C-alpha positions as CSV (number, residue, x, y, z in Angstrom):
1,M,21.1,-57.3,26.9
2,L,17.4,-56.1,27.9
3,S,15.4,-54.1,25.8
4,L,12.4,-52.5,27.5
5,S,9.6,-51.2,25.5
6,I,6.1,-49.2,27.1
7,D,3.4,-48.6,24.8
8,E,1.7,-45.7,24.6
9,S,-1.2,-46.8,26.1
10,V,0.6,-46.9,29.6
11,E,3.3,-44.5,29.1
12,G,1.8,-41.8,31.0
13,E,1.0,-43.9,34.2
14,L,5.0,-44.4,34.8
15,E,7.0,-41.7,36.2
16,A,10.5,-41.4,34.1
17,A,12.6,-42.4,37.6
18,L,10.5,-45.5,37.8
19,V,11.1,-46.8,34.8
20,T,14.9,-45.9,34.6
21,R,15.2,-47.7,37.8
22,L,13.5,-50.9,36.8
23,E,15.3,-51.0,33.6
24,A,18.6,-51.0,35.6
25,Q,17.3,-53.5,38.0
26,L,16.1,-55.9,35.2
27,E,19.4,-55.5,33.2
28,R,21.5,-56.7,37.0
29,M,18.9,-59.5,37.0
30,L,19.1,-60.8,33.2
31,Q,23.4,-60.6,34.3
32,A,22.9,-62.4,37.2
33,A,20.8,-65.3,35.4
34,W,23.6,-65.3,32.5
35,L,26.0,-66.1,35.0
36,L,24.5,-69.7,36.0
37,E,23.8,-70.3,32.1
38,E,26.0,-72.0,29.5
39,T,26.0,-69.2,26.8
40,E,28.9,-67.9,25.3
41,R,27.3,-64.8,24.6
42,E,25.2,-62.4,27.2
43,L,21.6,-63.6,27.7
44,E,18.9,-61.1,25.4
45,A,15.2,-60.7,26.4
46,D,12.6,-57.9,25.5
47,V,9.9,-56.4,28.3
48,R,7.0,-54.6,27.3
49,L,4.7,-53.1,29.7
50,C,1.4,-52.5,28.2
51,D,-2.3,-52.4,28.9
52,D,-5.1,-54.9,29.6
53,E,-6.5,-54.9,26.0
54,L,-3.2,-55.9,24.5
55,I,-2.2,-58.8,27.2
56,Q,-6.0,-60.2,26.7
57,E,-5.6,-60.4,23.3
58,L,-2.3,-62.2,24.0
59,N,-3.7,-64.2,26.3
60,R,-6.7,-65.2,24.0
61,D,-4.6,-65.9,21.0
62,Y,-1.6,-67.7,22.4
63,R,-2.9,-69.4,25.6
64,G,-6.6,-69.6,24.6
65,K,-7.8,-68.0,27.8
66,D,-10.2,-64.5,27.0
67,K,-9.0,-62.5,29.9
68,A,-6.4,-60.2,31.1
69,T,-3.6,-61.1,33.2
70,D,-0.4,-60.0,34.7
71,V,2.3,-61.5,32.8
72,L,3.1,-63.4,29.7
73,A,6.6,-65.1,28.7
74,F,7.3,-66.1,25.2
75,A,10.3,-68.0,25.3
76,Q,12.8,-68.2,22.0
77,R,14.3,-71.4,23.2
78,E,11.4,-73.7,23.1
79,G,10.3,-74.9,19.8
80,E,11.7,-75.7,16.8
81,G,15.1,-74.1,16.3
82,G,15.1,-73.0,20.1
83,D,19.0,-74.0,20.3
84,L,20.1,-72.2,17.7
85,C,20.8,-68.7,19.6
86,P,20.4,-69.7,23.4
87,E,21.3,-66.6,24.7
88,I,18.2,-65.2,23.3
89,L,15.6,-65.6,25.8
90,G,12.4,-64.4,24.3
91,D,9.8,-61.8,25.6
92,I,8.0,-60.8,28.6
93,V,4.8,-58.8,28.7
94,V,3.3,-57.1,31.7
95,S,0.2,-55.5,32.1
96,I,0.5,-52.5,34.2
97,P,-3.3,-52.1,35.1
98,T,-3.4,-55.8,36.1
99,A,0.2,-55.2,38.2
100,R,-1.3,-52.0,39.9
101,R,-4.6,-53.6,40.8
102,Q,-2.7,-56.4,42.4
103,A,0.3,-54.9,44.1
104,S,0.0,-55.1,47.6
105,G,2.5,-52.0,48.0
106,E,4.3,-50.2,45.3
107,L,3.8,-50.7,41.6
108,Y,7.7,-50.7,41.2
109,N,8.1,-53.9,43.5
110,E,5.3,-55.9,41.4
111,L,7.0,-55.2,38.6
112,V,10.1,-56.3,39.6
113,F,8.4,-59.6,40.8
114,L,6.4,-60.1,37.4
115,C,9.1,-59.5,35.4
116,A,11.2,-61.9,37.4
117,H,8.4,-64.4,37.1
118,G,8.4,-64.0,33.2
119,L,12.2,-64.4,33.2
120,C,12.2,-67.7,35.0
121,H,10.1,-68.9,32.4
122,L,12.0,-67.9,29.7
123,L,15.1,-69.8,31.5
124,G,12.7,-73.0,31.6
125,Y,11.1,-72.8,34.9
126,D,7.4,-73.5,35.2
127,H,4.7,-74.3,38.2
128,Q,2.6,-77.1,37.2
129,D,3.5,-78.9,40.5
130,D,4.8,-77.9,43.8
131,E,8.5,-79.0,43.3
132,E,8.3,-77.3,40.0
133,E,7.0,-74.4,41.6
134,L,9.6,-74.3,44.5
135,A,12.4,-74.4,42.3
136,M,11.2,-71.4,40.1
137,N,10.2,-69.5,43.1
138,Q,13.4,-70.1,44.7
139,R,15.4,-68.9,41.6
140,M,12.9,-65.9,41.4
141,Q,14.1,-64.9,45.0
142,A,17.4,-65.4,44.0
143,L,17.3,-63.2,41.1
144,I,15.5,-60.3,42.8
145,R,17.7,-60.4,45.7
146,E,20.7,-60.1,43.3
147,S,19.0,-57.2,41.3
148,Q,18.6,-55.4,44.3
149,G,22.3,-55.0,45.0
150,D,25.1,-52.5,43.7
151,G,28.6,-54.0,43.8
152,P,29.8,-57.1,41.6
153,I,26.7,-59.0,40.2
154,K,27.1,-62.7,41.0
155,A,25.4,-65.5,40.1
156,A,22.1,-66.4,40.5
């Protein structure tokens, strides 16, 4: 189950059709991820679309980096008690202004990419070295490909 929230500060920047399409694609992505996970219940993740001010504050408070970034992932599975509800993945926070600045094409495609990146972090992937980055990028691409389909959802 996916929950998508949009902060008031960026709500006016996003067309309703984009939000509807994004929510459907991210839900499909989450379902594709679940098919490879070992949880009885469907995976749960929250996605929050915000402005640079909020993401900079979160980045400073939780990562010690006082600057805006494109995406942050807060994994529920990490830390004490993280194994109690393995289906609850956590939160993905995406800055709309940063995503817009770094998008080489449509904002929509950048948002899908950033959410897939955040989802991979929630699933336990990282990119501290070349091997980890390769594995994470492969999973991201598989999730994105499957989320773009319109038939039965396959594991990705």
